[in-house]
C-alpha positions as CSV (number, residue, x, y, z in Angstrom):
1,M,18.1,-8.3,-3.8
2,T,15.0,-6.4,-3.2
3,D,12.8,-6.6,-0.1
4,P,9.3,-8.2,-1.1
5,I,6.2,-5.8,-0.9
6,C,3.6,-6.1,1.3
7,P,0.0,-7.0,-1.2
8,L,-1.8,-5.1,1.7
9,C,-0.2,-2.1,2.3
10,D,1.9,-2.0,-0.9
11,R,5.3,-1.1,1.4
12,P,8.3,-3.0,1.2
13,I,9.1,-5.9,4.0
14,P,12.5,-5.5,4.8
15,A,14.0,-8.5,6.3
16,H,14.7,-7.3,9.9
17,V,11.1,-5.9,10.0
18,R,8.4,-8.0,12.2
19,Q,6.5,-9.9,9.5
20,S,4.4,-12.9,9.2
21,L,2.5,-15.1,7.1
22,H,-1.4,-15.2,6.3
23,H,-3.3,-18.3,5.4
24,L,-5.7,-16.3,3.1
25,I,-8.4,-19.3,4.2
26,P,-7.9,-19.9,7.7
27,K,-6.2,-22.9,9.0
28,L,-9.3,-23.6,11.3
29,K,-11.9,-23.2,8.2
30,G,-9.8,-25.8,5.7
31,G,-6.6,-23.4,4.8
32,K,-4.1,-25.4,6.0
33,G,-1.5,-26.1,3.2
34,G,-3.6,-23.8,1.2
35,P,-2.4,-20.1,-0.3
36,V,-0.7,-17.5,1.8
37,V,0.7,-14.0,1.7
38,L,3.4,-12.6,3.6
39,L,2.6,-9.5,5.3
40,H,3.6,-6.6,7.7
41,Q,2.7,-8.2,11.4
42,V,0.9,-5.0,11.7
43,C,-1.0,-5.4,8.6
44,H,-1.5,-9.2,9.5
45,S,-2.7,-8.1,13.0
46,A,-5.5,-5.6,11.6
47,I,-6.8,-8.2,9.6
48,H,-7.1,-10.8,12.8
49,A,-8.7,-7.5,15.0
50,R,-11.3,-6.8,12.7
51,F,-12.5,-10.2,11.5
52,T,-13.6,-13.4,12.7
53,E,-12.6,-16.6,11.0
54,G,-15.6,-17.2,9.5
55,Q,-15.7,-13.8,7.5
56,L,-12.2,-14.8,5.9
57,A,-12.7,-17.7,5.1
58,R,-16.2,-16.8,3.3
59,E,-15.7,-13.3,2.4
60,L,-12.7,-12.1,2.8
61,N,-10.1,-15.1,1.4
62,T,-8.5,-12.9,-1.5
63,V,-5.9,-10.0,-1.0
64,E,-8.4,-7.9,-3.1
65,A,-11.5,-8.4,-0.8
66,L,-9.2,-7.6,2.4
67,R,-7.9,-4.4,0.4
68,A,-11.6,-3.4,-0.4
69,H,-13.2,-4.0,2.7
70,P,-14.0,-0.3,4.1
71,E,-12.4,-1.4,7.7
72,M,-9.2,-2.3,5.8
73,A,-8.9,0.4,3.6
74,K,-9.3,3.0,6.2
75,F,-6.4,1.0,8.0
76,L,-4.4,0.6,4.8
77,A,-4.4,4.0,4.0
78,W,-3.3,5.0,7.4
79,V,-0.4,3.1,7.5
80,A,0.7,3.4,4.0
81,K,2.1,6.6,5.4
82,R,4.2,5.0,7.6
83,P,7.6,3.9,7.1
84,P,8.1,-0.2,6.2
85,E,9.8,-0.5,9.8
86,F,6.7,0.8,11.4
87,H,4.9,-1.5,14.1
88,S,2.4,-0.5,16.8
89,R,0.3,-2.9,18.4
90,T,-2.9,-3.0,17.4
91,P,-5.8,-2.1,19.6
92,G,-8.4,-4.4,20.4
93,A,-8.6,-8.3,21.2
94,R,-8.3,-11.2,18.5
95,R,-11.7,-11.4,16.8
96,K,-13.8,-14.7,18.2
97,R,-13.3,-17.6,15.4
């Protein structure tokens, strides 16, 4: 069985690495029970460090929109060069809701 691929950075997500489900529409904005995607934890943390729940619900509620955003594109270009097991703390606090 092959490892799932992170839809943001296109790296494999081995079973032993930190990973989490991202609600494409935040639960607080009506996304409970909505579509989710499996991401590396570092990719998921990068999303929430850069964007508010409102931005995610209104503008960035697809993988394509997240990948196209200039701030995320810069992060994704950087993290794509790291091994699938790579994890680091994301600088900055989680954005306000």
